[in-house]
C-alpha positions in Angstrom: 0.0 0.0 0.0 1.3 3.4 -0.9 1.2 6.0 1.8 1.3 9.7 1.2 2.4 12.0 4.0 0.0 14.9 4.2 0.7 17.8 6.6 -1.9 20.1 8.2 -0.7 23.6 8.5 -2.0 27.0 9.4 -2.5 28.1 5.9 -2.5 26.2 2.6 1.1 25.0 2.4 4.5 24.9 4.1 5.4 28.1 2.4 2.7 30.0 4.4 4.4 28.5 7.6 7.7 29.9 6.4 6.2 33.3 5.7 4.5 33.2 9.1 7.9 32.5 10.9 9.5 35.3 9.0 6.8 37.7 10.0 7.9 37.4 13.6 4.7 35.8 14.9 5.0 33.3 17.7 6.5 30.3 15.8 4.5 27.1 16.0 4.9 23.9 14.2 1.9 21.8 13.1 2.5 18.1 13.3 0.2 15.7 11.6 -0.2 12.1 12.6 -0.6 9.7 9.7 -3.8 7.7 9.7 -3.9 4.0 8.7 -4.9 5.0 5.2 -1.8 7.2 4.8 -3.8 10.4 4.9 -3.4 13.1 7.5 -6.2 13.3 10.0 -7.1 16.9 10.6 -8.4 16.0 14.0 -5.0 14.8 15.1 -3.3 18.0 14.0 -2.3 20.1 17.0 0.1 22.9 17.7 3.5 22.3 19.3 6.0 24.9 20.3 9.1 25.2 18.1 11.6 25.4 21.1 12.6 22.0 22.6 11.4 21.0 26.1 13.7 20.7 29.2 13.6 16.9 29.0 14.7 16.9 25.4 17.8 18.8 26.6 18.7 16.8 29.7 18.2 13.2 28.5 20.8 13.4 25.7 23.4 14.6 28.2 22.8 11.6 30.5 23.1 9.3 27.5 26.5 10.8 26.6 27.7 10.4 30.2 26.6 6.7 30.4 28.3 6.0 27.1 31.6 7.4 28.3 31.4 5.3 31.5 30.6 2.1 29.6 33.6 2.8 27.3 36.0 3.4 30.2 34.8 0.2 31.9 35.3 -1.8 28.7 38.8 -0.4 28.2 40.0 -1.0 31.8 41.1 -4.6 32.7 39.2 -6.4 35.5 40.4 -6.1 39.0 41.3 -9.8 39.1 43.3 -9.4 35.9 45.2 -6.4 37.5 45.9 -8.3 40.6 47.2 -11.4 38.7 49.8 -9.2 37.0 53.2 -8.8 38.7 53.8 -5.4 40.2 56.0 -3.0 38.3 57.5 -1.6 41.5 61.1 -2.5 42.3 61.3 -5.8 44.3 63.8 -7.4 46.5 67.2 -7.1 47.9 70.6 -7.9 46.2 74.2 -8.0 47.4 77.6 -9.4 46.4 79.1 -11.4 49.2 82.8 -12.2 49.9 82.1 -15.9 50.2 82.2 -19.0 48.0 79.1 -20.1 46.2 79.2 -23.4 48.2 79.2 -21.5 51.5 76.3 -19.2 50.5 74.3 -22.2 49.2 74.7 -23.9 52.6 73.6 -20.8 54.5 70.5 -20.2 52.2 69.5 -23.9 52.5 69.7 -23.6 56.3 67.5 -20.5 56.3 64.9 -21.9 54.0 64.5 -25.0 56.3 64.4 -23.1 59.6 60.5 -22.7 59.4 60.8 -19.1 60.5 59.9 -16.1 58.3 62.0 -13.2 59.6 61.1 -9.6 59.4 57.3 -9.9 59.6 54.5 -11.0 61.9 50.7 -11.3 62.0 50.2 -10.2 65.6 52.0 -7.4 67.3 52.8 -9.5 70.3 54.8 -12.0 68.2 58.4 -11.2 67.2 58.5 -13.6 64.2 56.3 -15.6 61.9 56.7 -19.4 62.2 55.3 -22.4 60.3 57.1 -21.4 57.1 58.0 -24.2 54.7 60.8 -24.7 52.2 59.7 -25.2 48.6 61.2 -26.0 45.3 59.1 -23.7 43.2 56.6 -20.8 43.3 53.3 -20.2 41.4 53.9 -16.5 41.4 57.5 -16.4 40.4 57.4 -19.4 38.1 60.2 -21.7 37.3 63.7 -20.2 37.5 65.4 -20.4 34.2 68.3 -18.0 34.8 71.8 -18.8 35.9 72.5 -19.8 39.5 70.3 -21.7 42.0 66.8 -20.8 43.2 65.3 -21.5 46.7 61.9 -20.7 48.1 60.2 -20.4 51.5 56.4 -20.1 51.8 54.1 -19.2 54.6 50.4 -19.9 54.0 47.4 -18.5 55.9 49.2 -15.4 57.0 46.8 -12.8 58.2 47.7 -9.2 57.2 51.4 -9.6 57.7 53.4 -6.5 58.6 55.9 -4.9 56.2 53.8 -5.8 53.1 52.2 -2.7 51.7 48.4 -2.4 52.3 47.9 -6.1 53.3 44.5 -6.5 54.9 43.5 -10.1 54.3 44.6 -13.8 54.6 47.1 -14.9 52.0 50.4 -16.5 51.2 53.9 -15.1 51.7 56.6 -16.3 49.2 60.3 -15.6 49.6 62.7 -16.4 46.7 66.5 -16.6 47.0 68.8 -16.6 43.9 72.4 -17.6 44.5 75.0 -17.1 41.7 78.7 -17.5 42.0 80.6 -14.8 40.1 84.1 -15.6 41.3 85.9 -18.2 43.5 85.3 -16.1 46.7 82.5 -13.8 45.5 78.8 -14.7 45.2 75.7 -12.7 44.2 72.6 -13.1 46.3 69.1 -11.9 45.4 66.1 -12.1 47.8 62.5 -11.2 46.8 59.3 -11.4 49.0 55.7 -10.9 48.1 52.3 -11.4 49.8 49.2 -12.6 47.7 45.7 -12.5 49.2 43.9 -15.8 48.9 40.5 -14.3 48.0 41.1 -11.2 45.8 44.6 -12.4 44.6 45.8 -8.9 45.3 49.6 -8.7 45.3 51.5 -6.8 48.0 55.3 -6.1 47.7 57.5 -6.1 50.7 59.1 -2.9 52.0 62.4 -4.9 52.0 62.2 -5.5 55.7 61.6 -9.2 55.1 64.4 -9.5 52.6 67.0 -7.7 54.8 65.9 -9.8 57.8 66.3 -13.0 55.9 69.7 -11.8 54.6 70.8 -11.1 58.2 70.1 -14.7 59.1 72.0 -15.9 56.0 74.9 -13.7 56.8 75.1 -15.1 60.3 75.2 -18.6 58.9 77.9 -17.6 56.4 80.1 -16.2 59.2 79.6 -19.3 61.3 80.4 -21.6 58.3 83.5 -19.6 57.4 84.7 -19.6 61.0 84.3 -23.4 61.2 86.1 -23.8 57.9 89.0 -21.7 59.2 89.1 -23.7 62.4 89.0 -26.9 60.5 91.8 -25.7 58.2 93.9 -24.6 61.2 93.3 -27.9 62.9 94.3 -29.7 59.7 97.4 -27.6 59.4 98.4 -28.2 63.0 97.8 -31.9 62.5 100.0 -31.9 59.4 102.7 -30.1 61.3 102.5 -32.6 64.1 102.7 -35.5 61.7 105.7 -33.8 60.0 107.4 -33.3 63.3 106.7 -36.9 64.3 108.1 -38.0 61.0 111.2 -35.9 61.5 111.7 -37.3 64.9 111.3 -40.8 63.5 113.7 -40.1 60.8 116.2 -38.6 63.3 115.8 -41.6 65.5 116.3 -43.9 62.6 119.3 -42.0 61.5 120.7 -42.1 65.0 120.1 -45.9 65.2 121.8 -46.3 61.9 124.7 -44.2 63.1 124.9 -46.2 66.3 124.9 -49.4 64.3 127.6 -48.0 62.0 129.7 -47.0 65.0 129.1 -50.4 66.5 130.1 -52.0 63.3 133.2 -49.8 63.1 134.1 -50.7 66.7 133.5 -54.3 65.9 135.7 -54.1 62.8 138.3 -52.2 64.8 138.2 -54.9 67.4 138.5 -57.5 64.8 141.3 -55.7 63.1 143.1 -55.4 66.4 142.6 -59.0 67.1 143.9 -59.9 63.7 146.8 -57.5 64.1 147.4 -59.0 67.5 147.5 -62.4 66.0 149.6 -61.3 63.1 152.2 -59.6 65.2 154.8 -61.5 67.0 157.7 -60.7 69.4 161.2 -61.8 69.0 162.3 -63.9 72.1 166.0 -63.3 71.9 168.2 -61.6 69.4 167.8 -63.3 66.0 169.2 -63.1 62.5 166.7 -62.0 59.8 167.3 -64.4 56.9 166.8 -63.6 53.2 165.1 -67.0 52.6 163.4 -69.7 54.7 166.6 -71.7 55.0 169.0 -72.1 57.8 172.0 -71.4 55.5 170.4 -68.4 53.8 172.1 -65.1 54.0 171.6 -62.9 57.0 170.1 -59.6 56.3 170.3 -58.0 59.7 170.1 -58.8 63.4 166.8 -58.3 65.1 167.0 -57.3 68.8 165.2 -59.2 71.5 161.6 -58.1 72.3 161.2 -56.5 68.9 157.8 -56.7 67.4 157.4 -58.0 63.8 154.4 -58.4 61.5 153.7 -61.7 60.0 153.2 -61.6 56.2 153.7 -65.2 55.2 153.3 -68.4 57.2 155.1 -71.7 56.3 155.4 -74.9 58.4 158.7 -73.7 59.9 159.2 -70.1 59.0 157.4 -66.8 59.2 157.8 -64.1 56.5 157.9 -60.9 58.6 158.3 -57.2 58.4 160.3 -55.4 61.1 159.3 -52.1 62.6 161.9 -50.3 60.5 160.4 -51.8 57.3 162.8 -54.6 56.5 161.4 -57.9 55.3 162.9 -61.4 55.9 162.4 -64.7 57.5 162.4 -65.9 61.1 161.9 -69.4 62.5 158.8 -70.3 64.5 160.8 -70.9 67.6 162.5 -67.5 67.4 159.2 -65.6 68.0 156.3 -65.7 70.4 152.8 -64.1 70.6 152.6 -60.7 72.1 151.0 -60.9 75.5 
């Protein structure tokens, strides 16, 4: 069905309305409501003022404000999403220690297993927070993929712990320790602590009191470990010196024993030599002629005075080949000499 819009106006046409508005008369607009047949019903024609009503001015403003609010809500992430994100604020405590990595690892492991969370408490009457547990990982920090070694200590069901900014609910405290050796006697230590509320998942960073308190415990363990290592090294050195001294004493005793044995051997040899010499020396009984050969009719070399000592060089059944004290050699009969008393 084709509908034609017919307008009722004060006058014959819209031009008359325009002329009327130009003439300065009180402007009015005639609005016609279409009938079901598409023709304007003159009975429904009524005069309406040209100026808009107050409602027409206010409602569009409210609509604009509501639209702006909706857009801002849509653009802003949810509170849960914000709380699940890690804080951009600086976290933790870091220091380079004059200690070997092995010593720092021992100290950190002792602190993570001591069940005490230092530097915070849930009630003012308590000086420390107990029932902490050592852990191998953390849901907040994730798996450690950097260099060094990571340790964790966790305290669950902590009620508004102190030194965590704006903490007002029950949640979990997580402390992470990163140990990295940078030189034989120099180690880097990083400590981070956060508190996450169980319900809202809001994240609260520490004001570094927890980190510095945990470091103080680690440092005390390092000092003790290094002192024990020095004591052990000193004890080992003293023991080695004692063993060396004992070894030197044993060596000296052994050398003295060898020397004594050698002196004894020399004395024995000397005694043996003296004995042999005694047996090899004879004394002339009475004056005797020193013969040039072991025969009675051999030529006489010289006369040997009585009681003269001679050295036996050759022995035959009847004669001795001898050397006198003045170096002459010859022969004397057995009956001419006798052993020296």
